[in-house]
C-alpha positions as a Python dict, from the first residue, in 0.01 Angstrom:
ca = {
    (1, 'X'): (0, 0, 0),
    (2, 'X'): (36, 183, -331),
    (3, 'X'): (-84, 539, -390),
    (4, 'X'): (-367, 429, -619),
    (5, 'X'): (-490, 183, -362),
    (6, 'X'): (-471, 445, -85),
    (7, 'X'): (-669, 692, -297),
    (8, 'X'): (-937, 432, -373),
    (9, 'X'): (-969, 344, -5),
    (10, 'X'): (-991, 713, 89),
    (11, 'X'): (-1271, 771, -167),
    (12, 'X'): (-1460, 472, -30),
    (13, 'X'): (-1431, 608, 325),
    (14, 'X'): (-1553, 949, 210),
    (15, 'X'): (-1850, 794, 29),
    (16, 'X'): (-1941, 589, 338),
    (17, 'X'): (-1919, 898, 557),
    (18, 'X'): (-2133, 1096, 313),
    (19, 'X'): (-2400, 824, 314),
    (20, 'X'): (-2400, 822, 696),
    (21, 'X'): (-2444, 1198, 708),
    (22, 'X'): (-2724, 1182, 452),
    (23, 'X'): (-2896, 906, 646),
    (24, 'X'): (-2860, 1100, 970),
    (25, 'X'): (-3003, 1410, 805),
    (26, 'X'): (-3287, 1203, 665),
    (27, 'X'): (-3372, 1059, 1006),
    (28, 'X'): (-3347, 1400, 1168),
    (29, 'X'): (-3558, 1550, 894),
    (30, 'X'): (-3815, 1277, 933),
    (31, 'X'): (-3827, 1325, 1308),
    (32, 'X'): (-3862, 1697, 1257),
    (33, 'X'): (-4150, 1641, 1016),
    (34, 'X'): (-4314, 1411, 1267),
    (35, 'X'): (-4277, 1671, 1541),
    (36, 'X'): (-4425, 1939, 1315),
    (37, 'X'): (-4712, 1711, 1217),
    (38, 'X'): (-4787, 1620, 1578),
    (39, 'X'): (-4770, 1984, 1682),
    (40, 'X'): (-5012, 2086, 1408),
    (41, 'X'): (-5250, 1804, 1505),
    (42, 'X'): (-5245, 1911, 1869),
    (43, 'X'): (-5312, 2274, 1776),
    (44, 'X'): (-5601, 2175, 1548),
    (45, 'X'): (-5747, 1947, 1815),
    (46, 'X'): (-5720, 2220, 2075),
    (47, 'X'): (-5891, 2464, 1840),
    (48, 'X'): (-6173, 2217, 1779),
    (49, 'X'): (-6217, 2157, 2151),
    (50, 'X'): (-6217, 2530, 2228),
    (51, 'X'): (-6456, 2594, 1940),
    (52, 'X'): (-6683, 2317, 2063),
    (53, 'X'): (-6688, 2459, 2413),
    (54, 'X'): (-6766, 2806, 2282),
    (55, 'X'): (-7044, 2671, 2057),
    (56, 'X'): (-7190, 2459, 2337),
    (57, 'X'): (-7187, 2748, 2583),
    (58, 'X'): (-7343, 2980, 2326),
    (59, 'X'): (-7612, 2726, 2241),
    (60, 'X'): (-7680, 2654, 2608),
    (61, 'X'): (-7729, 3022, 2684),
    (62, 'X'): (-7919, 3112, 2367),
    (63, 'X'): (-8223, 3229, 2569),
    (64, 'X'): (-8026, 3481, 2773),
    (65, 'X'): (-8150, 3836, 2714),
    (66, 'X'): (-8397, 3718, 2449),
    (67, 'X'): (-8753, 3843, 2419),
    (68, 'X'): (-9003, 3559, 2376),
    (69, 'X'): (-9190, 3593, 2048),
    (70, 'X'): (-9562, 3658, 2084),
    (71, 'X'): (-9792, 3448, 1858),
    (72, 'X'): (-10096, 3600, 1690),
    (73, 'X'): (-10356, 3327, 1756),
    (74, 'X'): (-10657, 3402, 1979),
    (75, 'X'): (-10969, 3222, 2091),
    (76, 'X'): (-11297, 3296, 1917),
    (77, 'X'): (-11546, 3520, 2099),
    (78, 'X'): (-11725, 3331, 2374),
    (79, 'X'): (-11436, 3101, 2467),
    (80, 'X'): (-11371, 3126, 2840),
    (81, 'X'): (-11036, 3060, 3008),
    (82, 'X'): (-11062, 2961, 3372),
    (83, 'X'): (-10807, 2846, 3627),
    (84, 'X'): (-10917, 2585, 3878),
    (85, 'X'): (-10625, 2510, 4108),
    (86, 'X'): (-10340, 2387, 3885),
    (87, 'X'): (-10568, 2327, 3584),
    (88, 'X'): (-10667, 2576, 3315),
    (89, 'X'): (-10977, 2507, 3108),
    (90, 'X'): (-11061, 2674, 2779),
    (91, 'X'): (-11395, 2633, 2608),
    (92, 'X'): (-11739, 2774, 2549),
    (93, 'X'): (-12009, 2708, 2809),
    (94, 'X'): (-12203, 2394, 2722),
    (95, 'X'): (-11930, 2229, 2513),
    (96, 'X'): (-12022, 1861, 2478),
    (97, 'X'): (-11670, 1718, 2483),
    (98, 'X'): (-11376, 1759, 2720),
    (99, 'X'): (-11017, 1642, 2697),
    (100, 'X'): (-10730, 1668, 2944),
    (101, 'X'): (-10386, 1754, 2808),
    (102, 'X'): (-10083, 1689, 3029),
    (103, 'X'): (-9767, 1865, 2914),
    (104, 'X'): (-9440, 2031, 3017),
    (105, 'X'): (-9318, 2356, 2861),
    (106, 'X'): (-8967, 2207, 2827),
    (107, 'X'): (-9083, 1880, 2668),
    (108, 'X'): (-8985, 1873, 2295),
    (109, 'X'): (-9248, 1606, 2216),
    (110, 'X'): (-9511, 1833, 2373),
    (111, 'X'): (-9405, 2104, 2130),
    (112, 'X'): (-9447, 1858, 1841),
    (113, 'X'): (-9790, 1769, 1976),
    (114, 'X'): (-9888, 2137, 1973),
    (115, 'X'): (-9755, 2193, 1623),
    (116, 'X'): (-9933, 1885, 1489),
    (117, 'X'): (-10273, 1898, 1659),
    (118, 'X'): (-10327, 2253, 1789),
    (119, 'X'): (-10522, 2382, 1488),
    (120, 'X'): (-10765, 2088, 1490),
    (121, 'X'): (-10823, 2116, 1863),
    (122, 'X'): (-10863, 2494, 1860),
    (123, 'X'): (-11116, 2468, 1578),
    (124, 'X'): (-11337, 2253, 1798),
    (125, 'X'): (-11290, 2483, 2096),
    (126, 'X'): (-11378, 2786, 1885),
    (127, 'X'): (-11690, 2625, 1736),
    (128, 'X'): (-11815, 2538, 2085),
    (129, 'X'): (-11790, 2159, 2081),
    (130, 'X'): (-11475, 2108, 2292),
    (131, 'X'): (-11325, 2217, 2622),
    (132, 'X'): (-10954, 2157, 2679),
    (133, 'X'): (-10823, 2117, 3032),
    (134, 'X'): (-10453, 2204, 3041),
    (135, 'X'): (-10228, 2049, 3306),
    (136, 'X'): (-9885, 2213, 3282),
    (137, 'X'): (-9643, 1997, 3479),
    (138, 'X'): (-9285, 2028, 3614),
    (139, 'X'): (-9184, 1681, 3496),
    (140, 'X'): (-8856, 1804, 3343),
    (141, 'X'): (-8778, 2054, 3616),
    (142, 'X'): (-8423, 1921, 3657),
    (143, 'X'): (-8357, 1916, 3281),
    (144, 'X'): (-8294, 2288, 3239),
    (145, 'X'): (-7966, 2459, 3330),
    (146, 'X'): (-8009, 2599, 3588),
    (147, 'X'): (-8289, 2367, 3701),
    (148, 'X'): (-8638, 2505, 3763),
    (149, 'X'): (-8769, 2623, 3426),
    (150, 'X'): (-9054, 2371, 3405),
    (151, 'X'): (-9191, 2488, 3739),
    (152, 'X'): (-9135, 2858, 3670),
    (153, 'X'): (-9311, 2841, 3334),
    (154, 'X'): (-9601, 2632, 3468),
    (155, 'X'): (-9650, 2875, 3756),
    (156, 'X'): (-9636, 3173, 3519),
    (157, 'X'): (-9893, 3015, 3286),
    (158, 'X'): (-10142, 2985, 3573),
    (159, 'X'): (-10083, 3350, 3658),
    (160, 'X'): (-10144, 3432, 3291),
    (161, 'X'): (-10471, 3237, 3305),
    (162, 'X'): (-10583, 3457, 3597),
    (163, 'X'): (-10540, 3752, 3362),
    (164, 'X'): (-10725, 3579, 3075),
    (165, 'X'): (-10408, 3541, 2867),
    (166, 'X'): (-10329, 3173, 2903),
    (167, 'X'): (-10352, 3083, 2533),
    (168, 'X'): (-10112, 3353, 2416),
    (169, 'X'): (-9870, 3276, 2698),
    (170, 'X'): (-9892, 2899, 2643),
    (171, 'X'): (-9845, 2921, 2266),
    (172, 'X'): (-9550, 3162, 2299),
    (173, 'X'): (-9361, 2931, 2537),
    (174, 'X'): (-9401, 2633, 2304),
    (175, 'X'): (-9324, 2828, 1988),
    (176, 'X'): (-9000, 2967, 2139),
    (177, 'X'): (-8923, 2658, 2348),
    (178, 'X'): (-8574, 2642, 2507),
    (179, 'X'): (-8363, 2334, 2443),
    (180, 'X'): (-8384, 2059, 2699),
    (181, 'X'): (-8063, 2067, 2904),
    (182, 'X'): (-8001, 2434, 2826),
    (183, 'X'): (-8098, 2760, 2993),
    (184, 'X'): (-8471, 2825, 3020),
    (185, 'X'): (-8632, 3168, 3029),
    (186, 'X'): (-8589, 3335, 3366),
    (187, 'X'): (-8863, 3501, 3570),
    (188, 'X'): (-8787, 3846, 3430),
    (189, 'X'): (-8834, 3714, 3076),
    (190, 'X'): (-9161, 3542, 3174),
    (191, 'X'): (-9283, 3870, 3324),
    (192, 'X'): (-9184, 4053, 3004),
    (193, 'X'): (-9378, 3798, 2796),
    (194, 'X'): (-9685, 3858, 3013),
    (195, 'X'): (-9657, 4230, 2953),
    (196, 'X'): (-9613, 4171, 2579),
    (197, 'X'): (-9935, 3968, 2560),
    (198, 'X'): (-10122, 4246, 2739),
    (199, 'X'): (-10114, 4161, 3111),
    (200, 'X'): (-10107, 4476, 3323),
    (201, 'X'): (-10221, 4347, 3663),
    (202, 'X'): (-9936, 4377, 3919),
    (203, 'X'): (-10058, 4049, 4071),
    (204, 'X'): (-9910, 3869, 3770),
    (205, 'X'): (-9560, 3991, 3853),
    (206, 'X'): (-9604, 3901, 4218),
    (207, 'X'): (-9728, 3552, 4130),
    (208, 'X'): (-9418, 3482, 3922),
    (209, 'X'): (-9166, 3628, 4164),
    (210, 'X'): (-9314, 3445, 4465),
    (211, 'X'): (-9399, 3118, 4288),
    (212, 'X'): (-9750, 3146, 4425),
    (213, 'X'): (-9882, 2831, 4253),
    (214, 'X'): (-9576, 2610, 4286),
    (215, 'X'): (-9711, 2396, 4571),
    (216, 'X'): (-10039, 2338, 4389),
    (217, 'X'): (-9851, 2239, 4076),
    (218, 'X'): (-9622, 2002, 4265),
    (219, 'X'): (-9913, 1839, 4448),
    (220, 'X'): (-10104, 1796, 4123),
    (221, 'X'): (-9800, 1644, 3951),
    (222, 'X'): (-9750, 1388, 4228),
    (223, 'X'): (-10113, 1282, 4199),
    (224, 'X'): (-10112, 1272, 3819),
    (225, 'X'): (-9783, 1087, 3781),
    (226, 'X'): (-9903, 804, 4007),
    (227, 'X'): (-10258, 779, 3870),
    (228, 'X'): (-10293, 423, 3729),
    (229, 'X'): (-10538, 541, 3463),
    (230, 'X'): (-10271, 773, 3315),
    (231, 'X'): (-9992, 516, 3297),
    (232, 'X'): (-9857, 406, 2959),
    (233, 'X'): (-9601, 149, 2849),
    (234, 'X'): (-9305, 332, 2697),
    (235, 'X'): (-9107, 14, 2637),
    (236, 'X'): (-8970, -36, 2988),
    (237, 'X'): (-9292, -94, 3175),
    (238, 'X'): (-9581, 134, 3271),
    (239, 'X'): (-9517, 494, 3365),
    (240, 'X'): (-9634, 850, 3315),
    (241, 'X'): (-9499, 1076, 3042),
    (242, 'X'): (-9574, 1394, 2855),
    (243, 'X'): (-9759, 1465, 2642),
    (244, 'X'): (-10055, 1261, 2760),
    (245, 'X'): (-10412, 1316, 2645),
    (246, 'X'): (-10709, 1165, 2827),
    (247, 'X'): (-11077, 1158, 2734),
    (248, 'X'): (-11322, 1061, 3008),
    (249, 'X'): (-11026, 947, 3217),
    (250, 'X'): (-10890, 716, 2948),
    (251, 'X'): (-10552, 775, 2783),
    (252, 'X'): (-10570, 833, 2408),
    (253, 'X'): (-10312, 682, 2175),
    (254, 'X'): (-10172, 982, 1988),
    (255, 'X'): (-10190, 855, 1632),
    (256, 'X'): (-10205, 1097, 1343),
    (257, 'X'): (-10586, 1075, 1321),
    (258, 'X'): (-10664, 1052, 1692),
    (259, 'X'): (-10859, 1381, 1689),
    (260, 'X'): (-11099, 1256, 1421),
    (261, 'X'): (-11131, 910, 1582),
    (262, 'X'): (-11179, 1040, 1934),
    (263, 'X'): (-11361, 1368, 1893),
    (264, 'X'): (-11530, 1318, 1553),
}
């Protein structure tokens, strides 16, 4: 083999080796990029998960340590609030019409009902033509975290009615309603709300701390939820739900103009 031929073969071997090294570096570089990309993705995902957990926990506990806002609405002079067992009535003596409203302080549709129809209903109460019978129920008692808010708030509202402050208490709990599935207001916060709306009787505090009306509320709920006249078809057969409005024992379909159609 001549010198020229040996040199040409040597150059070819060097070029082949160089290409192999370059290819190896390229593969290694690509793998390294993949590793970096995967690492970054994992870090971002972890951050999103941690952020989601933090946000969820914060949202869930948004009521903790919070004062419940007190609304400014009041009944007109002459409107009487009266508790009768687990029912609170509000109206002027001699009112010609009566409706029963079944609701749960944790029920978001009940809050919408209040926001949509409260002014029209209160106008008729204040002018002496309507009495509203409020049935505050623990239907969603297991839907707060921890469970129990529906019962605690219903019991507290009856205690507020004993002190003549049901409307303010009722409206405050709907206006500042906790999220379903999240933390409700605890007993200390319910007591503070009572004080903020002007309740000074120590019996109010005792009633909340001891759950004095809980058995009456539970008994009333069992009776109401199985009353055939209060059943409605929600798409999966008849059942009871909140909010429900009844006039003379008959359930009213809650259309936009039901107040005008039913009460005139």
